[in-house]
N, C-alpha and C positions, 0 to 999 in steps of 0.2 A: 503494499500500499503506500509506503514511504516513498519507494522508487518510483511507483506510478505518479504520485503527486510530484515528485521532482522533475519527472519528465514532462509532465504537463506544463509545470511553471516554465522550463526551459524552452519549451516550444512556444509559450506565449509570449516569451521574451524576445524570441529569435524569429518567428514567422512575420514575414511581411504582410500577412493578413491582418494583422493587429497594428500595422503603422497608420497614424493618423491621416485621413484624406480629407476631413472637413472640420472645420472649426466655425461653430454657430454662435454669433453674439445676439443676445436678447436684451430688450428694454433700455436700449441705449438711444439718447436724444441729442446730447450737446456733443458727444465724442463719436467718431466714425468707427465702424467694426474694424477697420485696418488699424486705426490708433490703438484701439483695445487689444487686438491680436499681438500687435508689436510689443506693447508694454508688457504683455502677459509672460512673453518669452516662450511661448508654446509655437512649435513649428510643424508644418506638415512633413510627413514621412518619418517623423520620430516615433518610436514605439509607444503606444497609448499608455502602457504600465510604467513607462520611465518618467512620465510628467509628474513634476512636483508640484502639487495644487498649493501647498503652503507657500513656496516661493513665489508661484505664480501670483497668488493672492496678495502677498506683500508687495509685488511689483505694481499691481494694479491700484492698491491702496494708496501708493506714494503719489498717484495722480490726484489733485485737490478736488476735481470734479467727481470722482468715485467715492460714493458714501460706504457701499458695501458690495461684494461680490460673491457668488455661488457657482462653483465649477463642477460639471458632472461628466463622466465617461459614459458614453453611449456606444457600447460594444456593437461591431467590431473595430470601428475606426473613426468615431465622432466625438469632438469635445464640444460642450456646451458652457459658454460663458454668459451667465446671467447677471447684469450689472444693476445696481440701484445708484442713480446719479443726483448729485446736488444740482439745484436749479439756480441760474443766475436771476437775481431780483434787483439789486442795486448796483450802482457804480461810484467810485470815489475818484475825484480829480485832485491829484498831488503831485507838485513839481512837474507839470506838464505831462504827466502820465495818468493813465485810466486803469482802474483796478476793479474787477468785477467781483461781487459779494454776493453770498447767499444768504438765506433766512436766519442762519445761525451766526451770521457775522464773520463766516470763514471767507477769505480772500482766495478765490478761485483762479485768477490769472491776471497778468498786466497785459493791456492791450494798446495799441496805437489808435485803434478806433473802435466804436461801438455801434456804427452804421447797421441798421437791420435788427439790433437787440432792443427789445422793448423793457427798457430798465429805468429805474427811478434813481435819480441823483441822491447821494447821501453826503450831507454837510455835517461839519462839526466833528470830522475825525482828523487828527494829525498824522502826518507822514510816519512819525515814529510809531504808530499804532498798527502799521500795516506791514504784513509779511506774508508773502505768497504762500498758500498751502497752510496757513494758521488762522486762528479766530483773531479778529480785532482786539487789540489790548487797550481797553477803554478805561477811563477813570472811574466809571461806575457801572457795575454789573447789570444795573436795571436797564441800562441802554440797549443791551443785547434783547432783553425781554421786549423792549419797544420795538426793535427791528423785526422780531418774530412775530409780534402782534400786527404790526403795520402790514407784514408780509401776507398774513391770512386775511387781512381785510382787502388787500389789493387783489388777492386771487378770486374773491367772491364779488368784486366790483364790476357790475354791469350797467351802470349809469350812464357810461359814456363821458363822465367826467373825470378826466385823468390827473393824478397826482405826478407833478413833474419833479419835486424834490422834497426831501424830508431833511430838517435840520435838528439835530440831536445834540447840539453844543451845551445846552443848559437841560438837564433832566427834568427841572420843574417849570421849564419854558420851551417846551417843544413847539415847532413850527412845521407846518405842511404847506407846500405851494402848489397851486394850480395856475400855472403861468405866472402872471404877476399878482394874482391874488393869494395872501399870506392868510392860512388860518391858524390862528393861535390857540394851541391845545392845552397849554398849561402842562400839568404832570401827565405821567403816563397811565392814569387811571381813567376808566370809561372812555378809552379811545373810539370805540365802535360808535357810541351814543354821540360823542362830540363830532365825528367827522360826518355821521348821518345828518345832524343838525346843519352843518356847514353846506353840505352837498345839496340838501334840501332847499336851503336859501338861494344857492347859486342855480339850482333846477327851476326854481320858481322866477328867477330873473337871469336869463341867459347873458345879459350884458356884462354881469359881474365877472363871468368866466375871462372874458378879455379886458376887464378893467384893472386898475392898479390900486391896491388898498389892502384891507384885512377885514377878516370875520373873526370876532374873538368869542370862542365858545370854551374858554378854560375856566369858566366859573359857573356856579349855579345860577339860573335865572335866564332871561332872555339874551340872546347873542347880541354882541355890539358889532354893526357894520359901518367900516369908513371906506370911503372912495374919494381918491384923490382927484382934484379938479385938473 
């Protein structure tokens, strides 16, 4: 029995029948299949049993866009790479460079242009806080919570009123911008209700969207609207 098992293992490692012929990549949106395969270090014609999934996973997780990955063998000759990606939500402009950021404040990459990417500008972040592949190093951990909460609200926004930038310089004086219109949010509490109030005001008066001024919803009571003449 031992001899038979040893023979079968030897055959499995030697026969070209078990050489990789297909590498499938699933659930990728930001990264191309070729990028993922190259990063994984898995190559066609290698024996399917020789592939180190541990090493391949380490390689893939080194890419900031990859949140998690699951690798599977489909005998006799197919490898499946199932990835879970981070999604770009914000961008930061610093020192004439652009940095793409996800909902957790992780810096995904540095880019020369974000043309074609529907991103919201994130203001109030110093250059020293930015390192590609790492979470933003901010002076207050609550700012990361604000980024997460705003991301969730942006993902369900179907009003057609688009937030162009978010200023997190002061955690108790947050500001969201819709073009030239500033929405003063105050603290990070009840952001959904505050933004809904502001959008309701802009929705009822379309001229506000293109106007310059502010809507203050950062306190209890009726919002204050100011328009520059």
